[in-house]
N, C-alpha and C positions, 0 to 999 in steps of 0.2 A: 754415657751413650747406651750401655746395655740396659740401664733403667728405663730409658725412653722407649726402646724397642719392646721391652717386657710389658710396659703399660699399654702400648698399642695393641699387642697381641691379646691382652686380657680383655680389652674393650671389644675386639673383633669376635672373640669367643662368646662373650655375653650376648652380642647381637644375634649370632647364629642360633644360640639356644632359644632366644625369644621368638624368632621366626618359626622355628621348628615346632614350638608349643602351640601355635595358632592353627595348625593344620595346613593342608595344601591350599594354595590360592586357586580360585576358580579360573577356568579357562575363559578366554575372551569369547563372548557371545553366548555363554551358558545361561545368562539371565539370572544367575544366582547372586546373592548379595551376602556380605558378611552377616553373621548371626546377630550382631548388635545394631544393624541398620534396619529401619522399618521397611517392610516389603512393599514396593510400589510397582504398579503395573507399568510395563514398558510403553513408551510413547514413541510414535514414529518421529523421526527427525524432520524438522521443517525449517524453512528460512526464518530469519529473525523478523517478527511482526513489526509493522509500521504503526506507531502510535498516532491516533487522530484526536485532536483536542475537542472536547465536548463544547457545544454552544453555551454561551452564558445564559442564565435564566432571565426571562423578561420581567418577572416580578416575583416578589417574595410570596410564597404560599402562606395561607392563613396559619398553618401549623408550623411555620418555619421561624417563629419568633426567636430571636437571639442569634440567628445565622447571618453572617456578614455577606451582603450581596456583592457580586462582582461588577454589577452595572448599576447606574443611577436609576432610581425608581421613577415611574411616571409621575408627573405633577398631579397633585390632588385636584379633583374638580372643584370649581367655585361653589361655596355653600349657597343653598337656596334661601332667599330672604323674602318673605311675603310682603306685599305692598302695605305701607302703613295705613292704619285705620284713620280716616278723616274725622275731625271733631264733630262735623255735621254732614249728613248725607241727604241730598235733595232727591226724593223718590218720585216726584211728579214729572210728567212729560210737559207740563205747562210751566209758564214763568211765574205763576202764582197759584195759591189755593186758599179756600175759605172754609172755616169751621164755625159751627154755632157755639154760642156761649149762653150762660144764664146770669142774671143779676139777683143777688140776695144781699140785703143790707147795703145796696148800692155798690157791691163789689162784683168783680168779674170772675165767674167760675167756668173753667174749660176742661174738657175731657182730654186726658193724656194716657199713654201706655208706658209703664215703667217696668223694664225687664220682662216684658210680655204680659204684665198684669194691668188691667184698666184701673185708672185712678182719676180723681178729680182734684185739680190744682187751682189756686188763685193766680190770676195774672197780675203781676206787680212790677211796674216799670221802675220802681224805686229800689228794688231788691238787687244789690250788687251781685248776688249769686243765688241760685235756686236752693230750696230746702225741701226736706221731706219729713213727715211725721214719723216718730219711732215705730208706731204701729204698722205703717205702710212700708218701712224701710226693709229691703231684702237682707240686710245684715245689721249687726249692732255696732259697726265701725262708726267712728265720729272723727272727722267728716267721712262721708261714705262715697264710694265710687260706684255709680250706677252704670251698668253695662250699656243700657240704652234708655233714652227717654224720647218718646215720639209724640208729636202734636201734628195731627193731620198727615200731610205728606212730607214731613220733615223729621228726621231722626238724628238725635244727638247721641254720640258714641263716647263711652268712657267719661261720663259727666261726673265731675266731682261736686258733690252737694253737701250742704250743711244739714244738720238734724235738729229740728225745732218742733216743740209740741204745739202744733197749729190746729189739730183736729178738734180738740175739746173747746178751745177758745172760739173758733169760727162757728161751731155749732151753737154755743151759748150766745154769742153776740150778733151773729149774722143769720142764725136759723138753719144753717146747712153746714155739714162737716166738710172740711177740705183736707186732703191727704198731703198737701204740700204747696209750694209756691214756685211758680215759673218766673224767673227774673231776667237778668241781663244777658244770659246765654242766648236768649232769643233776640232781644232788642239791639244788642251790640253788633250782631251780625247781619240782621235783615231789617228792611223797612216793614213796618207793621201798621196796618190800618185797623182801627177799632170803631165799630158802629154800635151804639147802645140800644137803639130801638128800631128794629129788633136787634138783639145782641149777636154780633158776629165778629170774627177776627180773620183778617186777610193778611197772609204773609207773602211778600214779594221777593223773588229769588235774588235779584241783583240790581245794580244801579240803573240798568236799561229798563227793567220792569218797573222800578220806582218812577223813573222819568216818564214812562208811558202812562202812569196813573196821574195824569195832569189834573190838578184841582180846578174847580169852577172859579169863575171870576170873583165870587164873593168870599173866597177862601183867604186866609191870612197865614203867612209863614213866619215863624220866629226862630231865632238861633237857639241852639241847645249847647250848653257847656257840660262836659262830663267831669264831675268832681267826686272823687272817691267812689266811682262806679255808679253815680246817680245823675240823671239829666236835670240840669237846673236852667231856670228862666228868670228874667228880671221883670218884676211887677212893682206897682206903686200903690200904696194905701193912702186914701184921703188926699190924693193929688200931690203928695210930697214924699213920704217915707218910702225909700226904695229897698226892696228885698229880693234876694236870690232864692226862689222857691223851687223845690223838686217837683217835677211833673210826675204825679203819683197816682197810678191806677189802683193802688192797693189801699187807698183811703176814700172814705165817703164824704170828706170835708169839701166845702167850697174853698176854704183856705185854713191852714194852721200855721201859727208862728210861735216862736219861743218867747218865754216871759222876758228874757234878756233883750230881745228885739223890741218888745213893747216898751220896756223901761228906757232903753237908750234912745228910742225915737219918739218917746212921749206920745204913743199912739192912743187916740181917744176913741171910745166906743159910744154910740148913741144909746145903746141898751146892752144889758148883759145879765147872765144867770150864773150862780156860783157852782157850775158843774160843767164838765167836759165829757160828753158821751162819745168816746173815741177808743176803738180797739184796732190795733194793728197786729200783724203776725208776730211782731216783736213783743207785744203785750199791750195792756191797757195804759192809756195816757191819763194823767190827772191834770186838772187845771180848771179854767173857766171858759165860757163861750160868750162872745159879744157880737154886736153888729157894728161894723165900721161904716163910714160914710160912703166909701167907694173903693173899688179895686180896679186898677187899669193894667191891661196887658197890651202894650202898643196902642192901637186904635180901638181895642175892645174894652168897654167900660161896664163894670157890673155895679149897680147901685145897691147899697146896703147889704154887702156880703156878710154871711155868717163866718166868723173867724174864731177858731179855737185857739186858746192860749195855753200851751203846755209848759210844764217845768222842764227846762233843759237838763238833760243827763247824757250819759255816754251812749244810750240807745238812739238818741235823736240829735246827732251832731249837726244836722243841717239847720239853717235859719227857720225853715218852714216847708210846707207842702201845699201844692195846688192839687186838690183831689177831684174825685168823680162828681162831687156836688157842683163843681164848675165845669169840668171837662165834658160831662154827659150832655151838655147843650150843643155839642159839636160832633162831627165826624172827625176822628183824629188820624193823622198820618205821622207816626213816629218814624223818623229816618235818621237814626243816630249815626250810621256810617258816614253821612254827609253833614251831620250836626244841625238838624233842624226839625221842627214840629209844625205841621200845617193843621189849622183848625178851620173846618167848614161848617158854618151854622146849619142846623137842621130845622125844618119847618115846624115840627111839633115840640120844640124846646119848652121845657117847663122848669121853673126855679125850684130849688130844694126848699122844702117847707119844714120848719122846725116843729117838733111835737107840740100840740096845743092842749094836751091833757095834764102835763106835768109829771107823768109817770114814765120812768125809763124802764122799758120792758126788755127782758132777755128770755132765752129758752133754757129751762132747767128741768132735768128729769122728764123731758118730753112735754112739759107744760109751759105755756106762756106765763112768765113770773115777773112780779114787780121787783126791780133791783133797787130803785130809789124813787123818792117823791119830792118834788120841789115844794117848798113851803108856800102857802097862799095860792096854790094852783088849783084848778078844778079837781084833780085827783086828791089833793090834800084836803079839800073841803068835804069830801065824803069819807075822810079818814082812811084812805087806802094806805097800806103799809108795806114796807119791803118784805118779801116772802109770800105775799098774797098771790094766789094762782088765779089767773083770769080764765074763767070757764066759758063765758059767752059775751059777745058784744052785740047789742040790739037783738038778742035772741039767737044769734048765729054762733055756732061752736067756734071757739078760739083755738083753731088747730094750726094756723100758719102765722109765724111771727111777722112776716112782711105785711100780710093782710091786716092784722090787728094794728100794727103801727100806722098803716095808711089810714085806717078808720079814725084813729086818734089824732091824725094830722089833717083832718078835714077842715072845711071852711069855719072860720070863727062864727060863733052863735049856734052851731049845730048841737042838738041835744043827743047825747049818747047814753044808753043804759048799759052799765057794766055789771056782770054777774061774776063774782069771785069767791074763792074758797079760802077759808082761814081756820086752822085748827080742826079740820074735818067738817066744818059747817059752811053752807053757802050763804052769801049775802048779795044784795043788789043795791045799786045806787045810780042815780042819774046825774050826769055832769054836763055843763055847757062849755064847749070848746072855746078857748079864747087865745089870742095871739100873745105868746110869752116873750117872743123875740122878733 
């Protein structure tokens, strides 16, 4: 018991000693603080403040990434989508428009604008798609996407075109360079009227406009079938052999057929020459040329048509072609959207005349040049040779391929004086034109 009392007294004594060493305690209200406590300015007493909740933010500030929002964000506005660009845009306020064209080598040349640059294209109803020459192409892509291609008041947008070397070939064989070919992009969407003399192209906006262009009473309408992107028609040769030919404004032929068709149908010609003078944008065709007894398209009958016979290959998958040599005797209304072709005879129609000199002329290096000579022909009789440059015809400078060809296709019996250059020396010779086919 004594031990417990002693321990308590010792603890009490230790506590008294500790309090005494700290110094006297400050009196209430002195404002003093213990030496170990930071000195704070006194603050007046106030009632306990009422805490008010802050409003939730209405949206997250731009610099608040990573901060969790307390309210749902506003819905994002719907993204703006521009209207899709139509494949073709009609710019005219009228239901039709007409543009002029030119004929060279009996092919149709028309002015177009490609990506803002004026160009000259061939109009080819047999071309499943349009093409452009590499020299005129705005890029080296193959195939190429043209931003725009415009003919008259019609603009094609984002047109996907092939790339073909057509310029050099058209200059050589037709006498004028073409920068490309306008094909089924036009014909498959619109009715197109073609007049050859004078040359013009009229595009009709829709079925109503095409119906308004009612043909005269002497017009004939024929069904068209689209096969591999080409418009085909049924014709007959010599009153029997039937053929599906492509209506082809890209050819100068009256008609062309494959050698397979000739053999399988035993097609007989009344006359022929061992040469086919045919150039297409896809290249030169080889073969022979003959005259059949007749060609019939419905009630239209053509006597003694000139028929080219080409060797079938993968460039010419069709049975044959009905070209401008036949078509230019009519005003044409291609209406592929409804599947028909209307032919209206023209009063000044003239048959295609085969060359009567025997010399196949082309343009090379800016000069009218002999490509080949048929044996035993008038040109062959004066020993004209391939590579000879024609300087003059009847004393007139031979500057235009179409003009020189026309002079050498004149009436049989006409005398023509040819001046030509060979090996740097000029020579002259007179020939009498005669019917070769």
